[in-house]
C-alpha positions as YAML, in Angstrom:
chain: A
units: angstrom
residues:
- id: 1
  name: UNK
  ca: [-0.06, -0.05, -0.02]
- id: 2
  name: UNK
  ca: [1.40, 3.31, 1.28]
- id: 3
  name: UNK
  ca: [4.90, 1.92, 1.59]
- id: 4
  name: UNK
  ca: [5.06, 0.68, -1.97]
- id: 5
  name: UNK
  ca: [3.80, 3.97, -3.29]
- id: 6
  name: UNK
  ca: [6.48, 5.87, -1.24]
- id: 7
  name: UNK
  ca: [9.17, 3.54, -2.56]
- id: 8
  name: UNK
  ca: [7.93, 4.05, -6.21]
- id: 9
  name: UNK
  ca: [7.98, 7.75, -5.56]
- id: 10
  name: UNK
  ca: [11.61, 7.61, -4.45]
- id: 11
  name: UNK
  ca: [12.38, 5.73, -7.46]
- id: 12
  name: UNK
  ca: [10.96, 8.31, -9.70]
- id: 13
  name: UNK
  ca: [12.78, 11.11, -7.87]
- id: 14
  name: UNK
  ca: [15.99, 9.14, -8.28]
- id: 15
  name: UNK
  ca: [15.42, 8.72, -11.87]
- id: 16
  name: UNK
  ca: [14.99, 12.37, -12.10]
- id: 17
  name: UNK
  ca: [18.29, 13.05, -10.43]
- id: 18
  name: UNK
  ca: [19.87, 10.64, -13.03]
- id: 19
  name: UNK
  ca: [18.10, 12.44, -15.80]
- id: 20
  name: UNK
  ca: [19.37, 15.86, -14.62]
- id: 21
  name: UNK
  ca: [22.91, 14.46, -14.31]
- id: 22
  name: UNK
  ca: [22.68, 13.03, -17.85]
- id: 23
  name: UNK
  ca: [21.61, 16.38, -19.17]
- id: 24
  name: UNK
  ca: [24.41, 18.27, -17.33]
- id: 25
  name: UNK
  ca: [27.02, 15.80, -18.72]
- id: 26
  name: UNK
  ca: [25.60, 16.09, -22.24]
- id: 27
  name: UNK
  ca: [25.95, 20.01, -22.01]
- id: 28
  name: UNK
  ca: [29.55, 19.64, -21.08]
- id: 29
  name: UNK
  ca: [30.55, 16.92, -23.34]
- id: 30
  name: UNK
  ca: [28.18, 17.06, -26.29]
- id: 31
  name: UNK
  ca: [27.08, 13.29, -25.80]
- id: 32
  name: UNK
  ca: [25.77, 11.09, -23.10]
- id: 33
  name: UNK
  ca: [28.14, 9.01, -21.09]
- id: 34
  name: UNK
  ca: [28.95, 5.54, -22.00]
- id: 35
  name: UNK
  ca: [28.36, 4.11, -18.60]
- id: 36
  name: UNK
  ca: [26.61, 5.15, -15.43]
- id: 37
  name: UNK
  ca: [29.99, 5.37, -13.54]
- id: 38
  name: UNK
  ca: [31.00, 8.38, -15.79]
- id: 39
  name: UNK
  ca: [28.44, 10.34, -13.97]
- id: 40
  name: UNK
  ca: [29.58, 9.56, -10.35]
- id: 41
  name: UNK
  ca: [31.64, 12.20, -8.61]
- id: 42
  name: UNK
  ca: [31.25, 15.17, -11.17]
- id: 43
  name: UNK
  ca: [27.54, 15.04, -11.79]
- id: 44
  name: UNK
  ca: [26.17, 12.71, -8.99]
- id: 45
  name: UNK
  ca: [27.81, 12.29, -5.66]
- id: 46
  name: UNK
  ca: [26.75, 8.60, -5.57]
- id: 47
  name: UNK
  ca: [24.67, 6.54, -7.91]
- id: 48
  name: UNK
  ca: [21.18, 6.43, -6.26]
- id: 49
  name: UNK
  ca: [20.22, 3.36, -4.26]
- id: 50
  name: UNK
  ca: [16.80, 1.69, -4.84]
- id: 51
  name: UNK
  ca: [14.80, 1.65, -1.60]
- id: 52
  name: UNK
  ca: [14.42, -2.25, -1.81]
- id: 53
  name: UNK
  ca: [17.92, -3.19, -3.06]
- id: 54
  name: UNK
  ca: [16.87, -3.44, -6.78]
- id: 55
  name: UNK
  ca: [19.07, -1.51, -9.21]
- id: 56
  name: UNK
  ca: [18.71, 1.46, -11.57]
- id: 57
  name: UNK
  ca: [20.16, 0.44, -14.91]
- id: 58
  name: UNK
  ca: [21.52, 3.08, -17.50]
- id: 59
  name: UNK
  ca: [22.35, 2.27, -21.06]
- id: 60
  name: UNK
  ca: [23.21, 4.69, -23.88]
- id: 61
  name: UNK
  ca: [21.50, 3.54, -27.06]
- id: 62
  name: UNK
  ca: [23.69, 1.44, -29.51]
- id: 63
  name: UNK
  ca: [24.90, 3.49, -32.46]
- id: 64
  name: UNK
  ca: [24.20, 6.90, -31.16]
- id: 65
  name: UNK
  ca: [25.82, 9.23, -28.37]
- id: 66
  name: UNK
  ca: [22.61, 11.15, -28.18]
- id: 67
  name: UNK
  ca: [19.88, 8.66, -26.75]
- id: 68
  name: UNK
  ca: [19.70, 6.66, -23.58]
- id: 69
  name: UNK
  ca: [17.39, 4.64, -21.44]
- id: 70
  name: UNK
  ca: [17.24, 4.50, -17.52]
- id: 71
  name: UNK
  ca: [15.30, 1.43, -16.09]
- id: 72
  name: UNK
  ca: [13.88, 0.60, -12.72]
- id: 73
  name: UNK
  ca: [11.78, -1.92, -11.03]
- id: 74
  name: UNK
  ca: [8.57, -0.58, -9.86]
- id: 75
  name: UNK
  ca: [6.33, -2.32, -7.24]
- id: 76
  name: UNK
  ca: [2.97, -0.69, -8.13]
- id: 77
  name: UNK
  ca: [1.41, -2.03, -11.26]
- id: 78
  name: UNK
  ca: [-0.01, 1.36, -12.01]
- id: 79
  name: UNK
  ca: [3.55, 2.75, -12.14]
- id: 80
  name: UNK
  ca: [5.04, 0.29, -14.76]
- id: 81
  name: UNK
  ca: [5.26, 0.98, -18.58]
- id: 82
  name: UNK
  ca: [6.72, -2.23, -19.96]
- id: 83
  name: UNK
  ca: [9.00, -5.24, -19.53]
- id: 84
  name: UNK
  ca: [12.75, -4.50, -20.15]
- id: 85
  name: UNK
  ca: [14.95, -7.50, -19.03]
- id: 86
  name: UNK
  ca: [16.33, -8.49, -15.68]
- id: 87
  name: UNK
  ca: [19.15, -5.88, -15.10]
- id: 88
  name: UNK
  ca: [17.22, -4.26, -12.17]
- id: 89
  name: UNK
  ca: [17.88, -7.12, -9.80]
- id: 90
  name: UNK
  ca: [15.07, -8.50, -7.78]
- id: 91
  name: UNK
  ca: [12.94, -11.39, -8.68]
- id: 92
  name: UNK
  ca: [11.16, -9.72, -11.58]
- id: 93
  name: UNK
  ca: [12.30, -7.69, -14.58]
- id: 94
  name: UNK
  ca: [12.74, -3.96, -15.12]
- id: 95
  name: UNK
  ca: [9.32, -2.77, -15.64]
- id: 96
  name: UNK
  ca: [9.85, 1.02, -15.89]
- id: 97
  name: UNK
  ca: [11.87, 2.89, -18.62]
- id: 98
  name: UNK
  ca: [12.63, 6.64, -18.80]
- id: 99
  name: UNK
  ca: [14.12, 7.20, -22.29]
- id: 100
  name: UNK
  ca: [15.51, 10.23, -24.21]
- id: 101
  name: UNK
  ca: [14.49, 11.20, -26.70]
...
């Protein structure tokens, strides 16, 4: 119930932090980073931690430096937007994606 909704809210806030860091990185470098570790220290103090020990997963789209996806595993079914593989940890697959463009 309420705890699940709060954890999903934190996930969305964390993904927004990642999005902002990605945009700052692109402004300074003219492309998105190859890996999430390229953001840590200069753009994010630390890579955000999922509230239930799942993982946030970043990937730059193959063949371009100008598109990316960030994945998470949401608990509330109303918060999901697809099925994207098992890189988010946990028992289920990543079920939320934020993409640009």
